A tleap script that builds the chain and sets N, CA, C and O, in Angstrom:
source leaprc.protein.ff14SB
mol = sequence {
  NMET ARG LYS ARG LYS ILE THR ARG ILE ILE
  ILE LEU ALA PHE ALA VAL PHE ILE VAL ILE
  VAL LEU PHE ARG PRO SER GLY GLU ASN TYR
  LYS ASP ALA TYR LEU ARG LYS ILE ASP ASN
  GLU THR LEU LEU VAL LEU LYS GLY LYS ARG
  LYS LEU MET ALA HIE ASP PRO ILE SER ILE
  PHE ILE GLY LYS THR TYR GLU ASP SER ILE
  LEU PHE PRO LEU PRO TYR VAL LEU ASP GLY
  ILE ILE SER GLY ASN ARG ILE ASP VAL LYS
  LYS GLY TYR TYR LYS TYR LYS GLY ASN ILE
  GLU PHE ARG GLY THR LYS ILE LYS VAL ASN
  LEU PHE TYR ASP ASN ASN ASP ASN GLY LYS
  LEU GLU PRO LEU ASP TRP ASN GLY ASP TYR
  ASN LEU VAL LYS CGLU
}
set mol.1.N position { 178.803 96.777 129.998 }
set mol.1.CA position { 178.697 96.361 128.613 }
set mol.1.C position { 177.654 95.255 128.440 }
set mol.1.O position { 176.794 95.336 127.564 }
set mol.2.N position { 177.736 94.243 129.266 }
set mol.2.CA position { 176.803 93.115 129.184 }
set mol.2.C position { 175.370 93.565 129.481 }
set mol.2.O position { 174.422 93.085 128.860 }
set mol.3.N position { 175.222 94.478 130.422 }
set mol.3.CA position { 173.899 94.990 130.786 }
set mol.3.C position { 173.269 95.735 129.602 }
set mol.3.O position { 172.069 95.617 129.350 }
set mol.4.N position { 174.083 96.491 128.891 }
set mol.4.CA position { 173.608 97.248 127.730 }
set mol.4.C position { 173.142 96.285 126.631 }
set mol.4.O position { 172.127 96.538 125.981 }
set mol.5.N position { 173.866 95.195 126.421 }
set mol.5.CA position { 173.507 94.209 125.400 }
set mol.5.C position { 172.177 93.533 125.745 }
set mol.5.O position { 171.330 93.344 124.873 }
set mol.6.N position { 171.998 93.174 127.007 }
set mol.6.CA position { 170.738 92.559 127.450 }
set mol.6.C position { 169.586 93.531 127.259 }
set mol.6.O position { 168.506 93.132 126.823 }
set mol.7.N position { 169.802 94.808 127.583 }
set mol.7.CA position { 168.764 95.824 127.404 }
set mol.7.C position { 168.370 95.937 125.936 }
set mol.7.O position { 167.184 96.026 125.618 }
set mol.8.N position { 169.354 95.934 125.042 }
set mol.8.CA position { 169.058 96.005 123.608 }
set mol.8.C position { 168.254 94.798 123.141 }
set mol.8.O position { 167.319 94.941 122.354 }
set mol.9.N position { 168.611 93.615 123.619 }
set mol.9.CA position { 167.889 92.402 123.234 }
set mol.9.C position { 166.445 92.467 123.716 }
set mol.9.O position { 165.528 92.092 122.985 }
set mol.10.N position { 166.240 92.934 124.925 }
set mol.10.CA position { 164.875 93.052 125.478 }
set mol.10.C position { 164.063 94.062 124.659 }
set mol.10.O position { 162.907 93.801 124.324 }
set mol.11.N position { 164.655 95.195 124.339 }
set mol.11.CA position { 163.955 96.221 123.544 }
set mol.11.C position { 163.630 95.682 122.157 }
set mol.11.O position { 162.526 95.896 121.656 }
set mol.12.N position { 164.567 94.990 121.535 }
set mol.12.CA position { 164.337 94.421 120.210 }
set mol.12.C position { 163.231 93.371 120.257 }
set mol.12.O position { 162.358 93.360 119.388 }
set mol.13.N position { 163.252 92.495 121.249 }
set mol.13.CA position { 162.213 91.466 121.381 }
set mol.13.C position { 160.846 92.111 121.578 }
set mol.13.O position { 159.861 91.668 120.988 }
set mol.14.N position { 160.777 93.148 122.398 }
set mol.14.CA position { 159.507 93.842 122.627 }
set mol.14.C position { 159.018 94.513 121.340 }
set mol.14.O position { 157.825 94.471 121.039 }
set mol.15.N position { 159.921 95.128 120.584 }
set mol.15.CA position { 159.551 95.779 119.322 }
set mol.15.C position { 159.023 94.757 118.312 }
set mol.15.O position { 158.031 95.019 117.632 }
set mol.16.N position { 159.668 93.610 118.209 }
set mol.16.CA position { 159.200 92.556 117.305 }
set mol.16.C position { 157.804 92.085 117.731 }
set mol.16.O position { 156.920 91.902 116.894 }
set mol.17.N position { 157.621 91.893 119.026 }
set mol.17.CA position { 156.315 91.471 119.543 }
set mol.17.C position { 155.232 92.493 119.191 }
set mol.17.O position { 154.151 92.109 118.743 }
set mol.18.N position { 155.498 93.764 119.382 }
set mol.18.CA position { 154.536 94.828 119.066 }
set mol.18.C position { 154.198 94.811 117.577 }
set mol.18.O position { 153.028 94.917 117.211 }
set mol.19.N position { 155.194 94.680 116.727 }
set mol.19.CA position { 154.959 94.655 115.280 }
set mol.19.C position { 154.083 93.465 114.905 }
set mol.19.O position { 153.161 93.606 114.101 }
set mol.20.N position { 154.359 92.302 115.473 }
set mol.20.CA position { 153.561 91.107 115.172 }
set mol.20.C position { 152.119 91.312 115.601 }
set mol.20.O position { 151.199 90.981 114.853 }
set mol.21.N position { 151.911 91.848 116.780 }
set mol.21.CA position { 150.551 92.043 117.297 }
set mol.21.C position { 149.799 93.107 116.506 }
set mol.21.O position { 148.631 92.913 116.171 }
set mol.22.N position { 150.444 94.217 116.207 }
set mol.22.CA position { 149.757 95.327 115.550 }
set mol.22.C position { 149.504 95.095 114.066 }
set mol.22.O position { 148.543 95.638 113.522 }
set mol.23.N position { 150.326 94.315 113.408 }
set mol.23.CA position { 150.206 94.181 111.962 }
set mol.23.C position { 149.712 92.811 111.514 }
set mol.23.O position { 149.851 92.459 110.343 }
set mol.24.N position { 149.140 92.040 112.423 }
set mol.24.CA position { 148.553 90.777 111.996 }
set mol.24.C position { 147.249 91.076 111.263 }
set mol.24.O position { 146.672 92.148 111.444 }
set mol.25.N position { 146.779 90.143 110.440 }
set mol.25.CA position { 145.568 90.405 109.651 }
set mol.25.C position { 144.377 90.776 110.537 }
set mol.25.O position { 144.242 90.289 111.660 }
set mol.26.N position { 143.518 91.650 110.006 }
set mol.26.CA position { 142.378 92.128 110.787 }
set mol.26.C position { 141.218 91.150 110.780 }
set mol.26.O position { 140.219 91.375 111.463 }
set mol.27.N position { 141.328 90.085 110.032 }
set mol.27.CA position { 140.262 89.097 110.003 }
set mol.27.C position { 140.434 88.163 108.828 }
set mol.27.O position { 141.415 88.230 108.087 }
set mol.28.N position { 139.461 87.295 108.678 }
set mol.28.CA position { 139.486 86.354 107.565 }
set mol.28.C position { 138.079 86.185 107.016 }
set mol.28.O position { 137.094 86.289 107.747 }
set mol.29.N position { 138.002 85.926 105.731 }
set mol.29.CA position { 136.725 85.650 105.093 }
set mol.29.C position { 136.536 84.148 105.019 }
set mol.29.O position { 137.465 83.416 104.678 }
set mol.30.N position { 135.327 83.685 105.339 }
set mol.30.CA position { 135.023 82.276 105.152 }
set mol.30.C position { 134.929 82.013 103.656 }
set mol.30.O position { 134.611 82.923 102.889 }
set mol.31.N position { 135.192 80.815 103.240 }
set mol.31.CA position { 135.277 80.505 101.807 }
set mol.31.C position { 133.936 80.182 101.163 }
set mol.31.O position { 133.869 80.014 99.946 }
set mol.32.N position { 132.865 80.091 101.952 }
set mol.32.CA position { 131.546 79.783 101.387 }
set mol.32.C position { 130.722 81.054 101.228 }
set mol.32.O position { 130.754 81.944 102.078 }
set mol.33.N position { 129.983 81.122 100.123 }
set mol.33.CA position { 129.061 82.234 99.843 }
set mol.33.C position { 127.678 81.629 99.665 }
set mol.33.O position { 127.543 80.471 99.268 }
set mol.34.N position { 126.660 82.414 99.958 }
set mol.34.CA position { 125.284 81.926 99.907 }
set mol.34.C position { 124.418 82.894 99.117 }
set mol.34.O position { 124.637 84.105 99.144 }
set mol.35.N position { 123.433 82.348 98.413 }
set mol.35.CA position { 122.411 83.180 97.783 }
set mol.35.C position { 121.145 83.037 98.604 }
set mol.35.O position { 120.704 81.925 98.891 }
set mol.36.N position { 120.564 84.164 98.981 }
set mol.36.CA position { 119.354 84.164 99.797 }
set mol.36.C position { 118.282 84.956 99.063 }
set mol.36.O position { 118.528 86.083 98.633 }
set mol.37.N position { 117.097 84.374 98.917 }
set mol.37.CA position { 115.972 85.075 98.292 }
set mol.37.C position { 115.076 85.635 99.383 }
set mol.37.O position { 114.614 84.904 100.258 }
set mol.38.N position { 114.835 86.941 99.323 }
set mol.38.CA position { 113.904 87.598 100.235 }
set mol.38.C position { 112.955 88.405 99.366 }
set mol.38.O position { 113.370 89.314 98.648 }
set mol.39.N position { 111.683 88.061 99.441 }
set mol.39.CA position { 110.667 88.642 98.558 }
set mol.39.C position { 111.120 88.434 97.111 }
set mol.39.O position { 111.333 87.296 96.693 }
set mol.40.N position { 111.267 89.491 96.360 }
set mol.40.CA position { 111.699 89.368 94.963 }
set mol.40.C position { 113.166 89.740 94.786 }
set mol.40.O position { 113.609 90.004 93.668 }
set mol.41.N position { 113.914 89.761 95.873 }
set mol.41.CA position { 115.305 90.190 95.815 }
set mol.41.C position { 116.239 89.021 96.105 }
set mol.41.O position { 115.970 88.205 96.987 }
set mol.42.N position { 117.336 88.946 95.360 }
set mol.42.CA position { 118.362 87.941 95.600 }
set mol.42.C position { 119.563 88.619 96.234 }
set mol.42.O position { 120.064 89.623 95.727 }
set mol.43.N position { 120.018 88.059 97.348 }
set mol.43.CA position { 121.145 88.622 98.077 }
set mol.43.C position { 122.310 87.642 98.064 }
set mol.43.O position { 122.127 86.443 98.270 }
set mol.44.N position { 123.501 88.159 97.822 }
set mol.44.CA position { 124.719 87.380 97.982 }
set mol.44.C position { 125.199 87.618 99.409 }
set mol.44.O position { 125.420 88.759 99.813 }
set mol.45.N position { 125.360 86.545 100.165 }
set mol.45.CA position { 125.748 86.633 101.566 }
set mol.45.C position { 127.177 86.115 101.718 }
set mol.45.O position { 127.481 84.984 101.338 }
set mol.46.N position { 128.046 86.951 102.276 }
set mol.46.CA position { 129.417 86.564 102.588 }
set mol.46.C position { 129.615 86.719 104.086 }
set mol.46.O position { 129.085 87.648 104.696 }
set mol.47.N position { 130.383 85.801 104.681 }
set mol.47.CA position { 130.630 85.848 106.124 }
set mol.47.C position { 132.121 85.753 106.394 }
set mol.47.O position { 132.893 85.261 105.572 }
set mol.48.N position { 132.503 86.235 107.563 }
set mol.48.CA position { 133.908 86.162 107.953 }
set mol.48.C position { 134.098 86.495 109.412 }
set mol.48.O position { 133.142 86.755 110.142 }
set mol.49.N position { 135.338 86.481 109.818 }
set mol.49.CA position { 135.710 86.783 111.196 }
set mol.49.C position { 136.539 88.063 111.185 }
set mol.49.O position { 137.438 88.216 110.360 }
set mol.50.N position { 136.237 88.977 112.099 }
set mol.50.CA position { 136.950 90.253 112.198 }
set mol.50.C position { 137.450 90.450 113.622 }
set mol.50.O position { 136.864 89.940 114.576 }
set mol.51.N position { 138.551 91.204 113.752 }
set mol.51.CA position { 139.074 91.537 115.071 }
set mol.51.C position { 138.288 92.720 115.634 }
set mol.51.O position { 137.904 93.635 114.906 }
set mol.52.N position { 138.059 92.678 116.944 }
set mol.52.CA position { 137.437 93.818 117.613 }
set mol.52.C position { 138.396 95.000 117.589 }
set mol.52.O position { 139.614 94.828 117.614 }
set mol.53.N position { 137.834 96.192 117.542 }
set mol.53.CA position { 138.656 97.404 117.621 }
set mol.53.C position { 139.209 97.515 119.043 }
set mol.53.O position { 138.507 97.243 120.016 }
set mol.54.N position { 140.456 97.912 119.145 }
set mol.54.CA position { 141.087 98.068 120.457 }
set mol.54.C position { 140.901 99.498 120.949 }
set mol.54.O position { 141.205 100.459 120.243 }
set mol.55.N position { 140.398 99.618 122.164 }
set mol.55.CA position { 140.189 100.943 122.747 }
set mol.55.C position { 141.092 101.172 123.954 }
set mol.55.O position { 141.009 102.206 124.617 }
set mol.56.N position { 141.944 100.209 124.226 }
set mol.56.CA position { 142.909 100.355 125.298 }
set mol.56.C position { 144.104 99.450 124.993 }
set mol.56.O position { 143.985 98.538 124.175 }
set mol.57.N position { 145.242 99.680 125.629 }
set mol.57.CA position { 146.445 98.908 125.288 }
set mol.57.C position { 146.299 97.401 125.485 }
set mol.57.O position { 146.878 96.631 124.718 }
set mol.58.N position { 145.550 96.964 126.479 }
set mol.58.CA position { 145.422 95.537 126.755 }
set mol.58.C position { 144.612 94.835 125.663 }
set mol.58.O position { 144.933 93.706 125.293 }
set mol.59.N position { 143.575 95.483 125.145 }
set mol.59.CA position { 142.732 94.880 124.109 }
set mol.59.C position { 143.505 94.568 122.838 }
set mol.59.O position { 143.145 93.645 122.107 }
set mol.60.N position { 144.561 95.326 122.565 }
set mol.60.CA position { 145.377 95.087 121.378 }
set mol.60.C position { 145.962 93.682 121.430 }
set mol.60.O position { 146.046 93.006 120.405 }
set mol.61.N position { 146.363 93.243 122.610 }
set mol.61.CA position { 147.048 91.965 122.747 }
set mol.61.C position { 146.097 90.788 122.902 }
set mol.61.O position { 146.486 89.648 122.646 }
set mol.62.N position { 144.869 91.034 123.313 }
set mol.62.CA position { 143.916 89.939 123.521 }
set mol.62.C position { 143.442 89.383 122.184 }
set mol.62.O position { 143.334 88.166 122.029 }
set mol.63.N position { 143.158 90.247 121.220 }
set mol.63.CA position { 142.809 89.803 119.871 }
set mol.63.C position { 141.459 89.125 119.751 }
set mol.63.O position { 141.329 88.164 118.992 }
set mol.64.N position { 140.450 89.590 120.471 }
set mol.64.CA position { 139.120 88.991 120.358 }
set mol.64.C position { 138.541 89.247 118.972 }
set mol.64.O position { 138.865 90.239 118.319 }
set mol.65.N position { 137.673 88.328 118.536 }
set mol.65.CA position { 137.064 88.432 117.209 }
set mol.65.C position { 135.548 88.331 117.307 }
set mol.65.O position { 134.997 87.959 118.343 }
set mol.66.N position { 134.891 88.669 116.209 }
set mol.66.CA position { 133.448 88.526 116.091 }
set mol.66.C position { 133.138 88.101 114.662 }
set mol.66.O position { 133.941 88.315 113.754 }
set mol.67.N position { 131.966 87.496 114.467 }
set mol.67.CA position { 131.563 87.093 113.121 }
set mol.67.C position { 130.829 88.253 112.456 }
set mol.67.O position { 129.956 88.882 113.053 }
set mol.68.N position { 131.201 88.518 111.218 }
set mol.68.CA position { 130.621 89.615 110.448 }
set mol.68.C position { 130.065 89.054 109.144 }
set mol.68.O position { 130.411 87.947 108.733 }
set mol.69.N position { 129.215 89.819 108.511 }
set mol.69.CA position { 128.685 89.407 107.211 }
set mol.69.C position { 128.329 90.645 106.402 }
set mol.69.O position { 128.205 91.747 106.936 }
set mol.70.N position { 128.169 90.435 105.109 }
set mol.70.CA position { 127.735 91.505 104.220 }
set mol.70.C position { 126.734 90.923 103.239 }
set mol.70.O position { 126.847 89.770 102.822 }
set mol.71.N position { 125.759 91.734 102.879 }
set mol.71.CA position { 124.735 91.334 101.913 }
set mol.71.C position { 124.841 92.223 100.687 }
set mol.71.O position { 124.801 93.448 100.797 }
set mol.72.N position { 124.974 91.610 99.526 }
set mol.72.CA position { 124.982 92.357 98.271 }
set mol.72.C position { 123.672 92.069 97.539 }
set mol.72.O position { 123.450 90.930 97.128 }
set mol.73.N position { 122.795 93.066 97.361 }
set mol.73.CA position { 121.588 92.847 96.564 }
set mol.73.C position { 121.973 92.757 95.079 }
set mol.73.O position { 122.560 93.684 94.523 }
set mol.74.N position { 121.636 91.641 94.460 }
set mol.74.CA position { 122.035 91.417 93.068 }
set mol.74.C position { 120.871 91.655 92.120 }
set mol.74.O position { 119.746 91.249 92.410 }
set mol.75.N position { 121.125 92.306 90.992 }
set mol.75.CA position { 120.057 92.537 90.022 }
set mol.75.C position { 119.654 91.247 89.301 }
set mol.75.O position { 118.524 91.138 88.823 }
set mol.76.N position { 120.558 90.276 89.216 }
set mol.76.CA position { 120.303 88.984 88.579 }
set mol.76.C position { 121.431 88.033 88.972 }
set mol.76.O position { 122.483 88.461 89.446 }
set mol.77.N position { 121.197 86.751 88.768 }
set mol.77.CA position { 122.244 85.770 89.036 }
set mol.77.C position { 122.337 84.848 87.832 }
set mol.77.O position { 121.437 84.047 87.578 }
set mol.78.N position { 123.409 84.967 87.111 }
set mol.78.CA position { 123.709 84.130 85.956 }
set mol.78.C position { 125.199 83.877 85.956 }
set mol.78.O position { 125.957 84.610 86.592 }
set mol.79.N position { 125.632 82.832 85.236 }
set mol.79.CA position { 127.070 82.715 85.040 }
set mol.79.C position { 127.529 83.954 84.295 }
set mol.79.O position { 126.914 84.355 83.306 }
set mol.80.N position { 128.593 84.552 84.760 }
set mol.80.CA position { 129.105 85.762 84.129 }
set mol.80.C position { 129.444 86.805 85.161 }
set mol.80.O position { 129.673 86.497 86.331 }
set mol.81.N position { 129.474 88.044 84.715 }
set mol.81.CA position { 129.962 89.138 85.549 }
set mol.81.C position { 128.847 90.137 85.833 }
set mol.81.O position { 128.102 90.539 84.940 }
set mol.82.N position { 128.754 90.528 87.110 }
set mol.82.CA position { 127.850 91.602 87.512 }
set mol.82.C position { 128.730 92.796 87.866 }
set mol.82.O position { 129.570 92.710 88.762 }
set mol.83.N position { 128.541 93.879 87.178 }
set mol.83.CA position { 129.322 95.089 87.416 }
set mol.83.C position { 128.934 95.712 88.754 }
set mol.83.O position { 127.764 95.712 89.134 }
set mol.84.N position { 129.931 96.244 89.464 }
set mol.84.CA position { 129.685 96.856 90.764 }
set mol.84.C position { 128.682 97.991 90.729 }
set mol.84.O position { 127.952 98.202 91.697 }
set mol.85.N position { 128.636 98.729 89.621 }
set mol.85.CA position { 127.682 99.846 89.553 }
set mol.85.C position { 126.240 99.375 89.385 }
set mol.85.O position { 125.321 100.192 89.439 }
set mol.86.N position { 126.019 98.055 89.178 }
set mol.86.CA position { 124.663 97.496 89.101 }
set mol.86.C position { 124.141 97.064 90.467 }
set mol.86.O position { 122.977 96.686 90.594 }
set mol.87.N position { 124.996 97.118 91.495 }
set mol.87.CA position { 124.609 96.707 92.848 }
set mol.87.C position { 124.088 97.931 93.598 }
set mol.87.O position { 124.788 98.933 93.745 }
set mol.88.N position { 122.853 97.829 94.066 }
set mol.88.CA position { 122.234 98.944 94.787 }
set mol.88.C position { 122.913 99.173 96.128 }
set mol.88.O position { 123.279 98.225 96.823 }
set mol.89.N position { 123.077 100.447 96.482 }
set mol.89.CA position { 123.588 100.818 97.799 }
set mol.89.C position { 122.609 101.807 98.435 }
set mol.89.O position { 121.895 102.526 97.736 }
set mol.90.N position { 122.588 101.830 99.758 }
set mol.90.CA position { 121.723 102.763 100.471 }
set mol.90.C position { 122.191 104.193 100.243 }
set mol.90.O position { 123.373 104.450 100.017 }
set mol.91.N position { 121.248 105.108 100.306 }
set mol.91.CA position { 121.565 106.523 100.145 }
set mol.91.C position { 122.582 106.941 101.204 }
set mol.91.O position { 122.454 106.596 102.378 }
set mol.92.N position { 123.585 107.684 100.771 }
set mol.92.CA position { 124.616 108.159 101.679 }
set mol.92.C position { 125.839 107.255 101.747 }
set mol.92.O position { 126.833 107.613 102.380 }
set mol.93.N position { 125.785 106.082 101.102 }
set mol.93.CA position { 126.921 105.153 101.099 }
set mol.93.C position { 127.642 105.234 99.759 }
set mol.93.O position { 127.055 105.631 98.752 }
set mol.94.N position { 128.911 104.857 99.755 }
set mol.94.CA position { 129.677 104.858 98.514 }
set mol.94.C position { 129.180 103.771 97.571 }
set mol.94.O position { 128.833 102.670 97.999 }
set mol.95.N position { 129.151 104.098 96.278 }
set mol.95.CA position { 128.805 103.112 95.264 }
set mol.95.C position { 129.979 102.166 95.064 }
set mol.95.O position { 131.100 102.441 95.493 }
set mol.96.N position { 129.700 101.039 94.401 }
set mol.96.CA position { 130.740 100.045 94.131 }
set mol.96.C position { 131.289 100.193 92.728 }
set mol.96.O position { 130.563 100.528 91.792 }
set mol.97.N position { 132.560 99.942 92.596 }
set mol.97.CA position { 133.226 99.757 91.302 }
set mol.97.C position { 133.768 98.333 91.310 }
set mol.97.O position { 133.815 97.693 92.360 }
set mol.98.N position { 134.171 97.840 90.164 }
set mol.98.CA position { 134.673 96.477 90.082 }
set mol.98.C position { 133.559 95.536 89.674 }
set mol.98.O position { 132.642 95.935 88.956 }
set mol.99.N position { 133.626 94.267 90.131 }
set mol.99.CA position { 132.613 93.298 89.714 }
set mol.99.C position { 132.563 92.091 90.637 }
set mol.99.O position { 133.434 91.877 91.480 }
set mol.100.N position { 131.504 91.309 90.440 }
set mol.100.CA position { 131.360 89.990 91.041 }
set mol.100.C position { 131.208 89.025 89.881 }
set mol.100.O position { 130.355 89.213 89.014 }
set mol.101.N position { 132.034 87.994 89.868 }
set mol.101.CA position { 132.028 87.044 88.757 }
set mol.101.C position { 131.512 85.691 89.239 }
set mol.101.O position { 132.001 85.137 90.223 }
set mol.102.N position { 130.506 85.169 88.519 }
set mol.102.CA position { 129.933 83.863 88.808 }
set mol.102.C position { 130.390 82.879 87.737 }
set mol.102.O position { 130.206 83.126 86.545 }
set mol.103.N position { 130.981 81.771 88.154 }
set mol.103.CA position { 131.394 80.695 87.251 }
set mol.103.C position { 130.976 79.372 87.881 }
set mol.103.O position { 131.731 78.779 88.652 }
set mol.104.N position { 129.773 78.913 87.552 }
set mol.104.CA position { 129.266 77.672 88.151 }
set mol.104.C position { 129.086 77.853 89.643 }
set mol.104.O position { 128.302 78.692 90.086 }
set mol.105.N position { 129.818 77.057 90.424 }
set mol.105.CA position { 129.719 77.157 91.886 }
set mol.105.C position { 130.847 78.016 92.473 }
set mol.105.O position { 131.037 78.040 93.689 }
set mol.106.N position { 131.582 78.709 91.628 }
set mol.106.CA position { 132.675 79.574 92.078 }
set mol.106.C position { 132.275 81.041 91.904 }
set mol.106.O position { 131.648 81.419 90.914 }
set mol.107.N position { 132.649 81.844 92.876 }
set mol.107.CA position { 132.373 83.285 92.828 }
set mol.107.C position { 133.677 84.013 93.125 }
set mol.107.O position { 134.420 83.635 94.031 }
set mol.108.N position { 133.944 85.054 92.356 }
set mol.108.CA position { 135.099 85.923 92.619 }
set mol.108.C position { 134.565 87.331 92.846 }
set mol.108.O position { 133.932 87.918 91.968 }
set mol.109.N position { 134.828 87.865 94.035 }
set mol.109.CA position { 134.409 89.223 94.378 }
set mol.109.C position { 135.627 90.131 94.216 }
set mol.109.O position { 136.680 89.894 94.809 }
set mol.110.N position { 135.464 91.171 93.404 }
set mol.110.CA position { 136.525 92.141 93.157 }
set mol.110.C position { 135.879 93.528 93.126 }
set mol.110.O position { 135.726 94.141 92.069 }
set mol.111.N position { 135.507 94.002 94.316 }
set mol.111.CA position { 134.769 95.266 94.426 }
set mol.111.C position { 135.571 96.315 95.184 }
set mol.111.O position { 136.416 95.999 96.022 }
set mol.112.N position { 135.281 97.576 94.863 }
set mol.112.CA position { 135.928 98.721 95.484 }
set mol.112.C position { 134.864 99.741 95.845 }
set mol.112.O position { 133.891 99.919 95.112 }
set mol.113.N position { 135.051 100.415 96.982 }
set mol.113.CA position { 134.207 101.569 97.292 }
set mol.113.C position { 134.679 102.718 96.418 }
set mol.113.O position { 135.876 102.990 96.334 }
set mol.114.N position { 133.743 103.391 95.769 }
set mol.114.CA position { 134.062 104.574 94.968 }
set mol.114.C position { 134.002 105.781 95.901 }
set mol.114.O position { 132.998 106.490 95.960 }
set mol.115.N position { 135.095 105.998 96.627 }
set mol.115.CA position { 135.153 107.062 97.631 }
set mol.115.C position { 135.248 108.407 96.921 }
set mol.115.O position { 136.336 108.870 96.580 }
set mol.116.N position { 134.100 109.020 96.706 }
set mol.116.CA position { 134.079 110.294 95.992 }
set mol.116.C position { 134.475 111.475 96.887 }
set mol.116.O position { 134.583 112.601 96.403 }
set mol.117.N position { 134.690 111.233 98.181 }
set mol.117.CA position { 135.169 112.299 99.067 }
set mol.117.C position { 136.635 112.624 98.791 }
set mol.117.O position { 137.042 113.784 98.831 }
set mol.118.N position { 137.421 111.582 98.511 }
set mol.118.CA position { 138.840 111.830 98.243 }
set mol.118.C position { 139.278 111.314 96.867 }
set mol.118.O position { 140.465 111.334 96.543 }
set mol.119.N position { 138.323 110.857 96.069 }
set mol.119.CA position { 138.619 110.425 94.704 }
set mol.119.C position { 139.393 109.121 94.608 }
set mol.119.O position { 140.072 108.883 93.610 }
set mol.120.N position { 139.304 108.276 95.621 }
set mol.120.CA position { 140.046 107.019 95.611 }
set mol.120.C position { 139.097 105.827 95.534 }
set mol.120.O position { 137.955 105.887 95.991 }
set mol.121.N position { 139.598 104.747 94.946 }
set mol.121.CA position { 138.912 103.465 94.984 }
set mol.121.C position { 139.505 102.668 96.134 }
set mol.121.O position { 140.717 102.460 96.188 }
set mol.122.N position { 138.655 102.218 97.058 }
set mol.122.CA position { 139.129 101.498 98.237 }
set mol.122.C position { 138.633 100.058 98.183 }
set mol.122.O position { 137.424 99.827 98.166 }
set mol.123.N position { 139.548 99.080 98.157 }
set mol.123.CA position { 139.124 97.678 98.043 }
set mol.123.C position { 138.339 97.222 99.264 }
set mol.123.O position { 138.632 97.625 100.389 }
set mol.124.N position { 137.342 96.380 99.033 }
set mol.124.CA position { 136.566 95.811 100.123 }
set mol.124.C position { 137.369 94.703 100.793 }
set mol.124.O position { 138.140 94.002 100.136 }
set mol.125.N position { 137.187 94.548 102.092 }
set mol.125.CA position { 137.810 93.435 102.805 }
set mol.125.C position { 137.226 92.098 102.359 }
set mol.125.O position { 137.798 91.046 102.643 }
set mol.126.N position { 136.107 92.132 101.673 }
set mol.126.CA position { 135.401 90.922 101.248 }
set mol.126.C position { 135.888 90.396 99.906 }
set mol.126.O position { 135.405 89.358 99.453 }
set mol.127.N position { 136.812 91.063 99.263 }
set mol.127.CA position { 137.307 90.604 97.965 }
set mol.127.C position { 137.978 89.245 98.112 }
set mol.127.O position { 138.666 88.977 99.097 }
set mol.128.N position { 137.763 88.383 97.100 }
set mol.128.CA position { 138.391 87.064 97.125 }
set mol.128.C position { 137.542 86.044 96.396 }
set mol.128.O position { 136.538 86.376 95.764 }
set mol.129.N position { 137.968 84.793 96.497 }
set mol.129.CA position { 137.289 83.674 95.842 }
set mol.129.C position { 136.439 82.919 96.853 }
set mol.129.O position { 136.846 82.705 97.995 }
set mol.130.N position { 135.242 82.516 96.410 }
set mol.130.CA position { 134.280 81.830 97.274 }
set mol.130.C position { 133.683 80.631 96.549 }
set mol.130.O position { 133.692 80.548 95.321 }
set mol.131.N position { 133.161 79.699 97.358 }
set mol.131.CA position { 132.393 78.574 96.830 }
set mol.131.C position { 130.922 78.851 97.100 }
set mol.131.O position { 130.538 79.147 98.231 }
set mol.132.N position { 130.104 78.754 96.066 }
set mol.132.CA position { 128.660 78.972 96.227 }
set mol.132.C position { 128.036 77.741 96.838 }
set mol.132.O position { 128.144 76.640 96.298 }
set mol.133.N position { 127.372 77.935 97.991 }
set mol.133.CA position { 126.752 76.842 98.736 }
set mol.133.C position { 125.261 77.109 98.821 }
set mol.133.O position { 124.835 78.242 99.048 }
set mol.134.N position { 124.470 76.063 98.639 }
set mol.134.CA position { 123.011 76.225 98.791 }
set mol.134.C position { 122.693 76.356 100.257 }
set mol.134.O position { 123.190 75.590 101.083 }
set mol.135.N position { 121.866 77.325 100.581 }
set mol.135.CA position { 121.510 77.598 101.976 }
set mol.135.C position { 120.278 76.831 102.376 }
set mol.135.O position { 119.829 76.936 103.517 }
savepdb mol mol.pdb
quit
């Protein structure tokens, strides 16, 4: 009887550990955003930390990360809202729905991939509130 109880506790502890490891956040976005001018184009630069993809059981538990970034080419920069469909995307990539809102030094990104393969809007991992910092 006692052996069975210990076995259950061990199995439960292992299951909780697996759930914690597998369902922890896949990364975090840094809170600063940057505007970068290249030639005649203005880019919104967002950065963050992402977890490496696990290709074996041990990598799942190590949890290594890397720094990632995304560049949004903006048609203009003014206080107000830029609609996602005004942001250029490369040929073959999903267009954006939603918007980017500029309010002084605050930016709110609320964009979705317009996945026309399955008819769904998929939120970007980059959605959130940012502080605009001069680069």
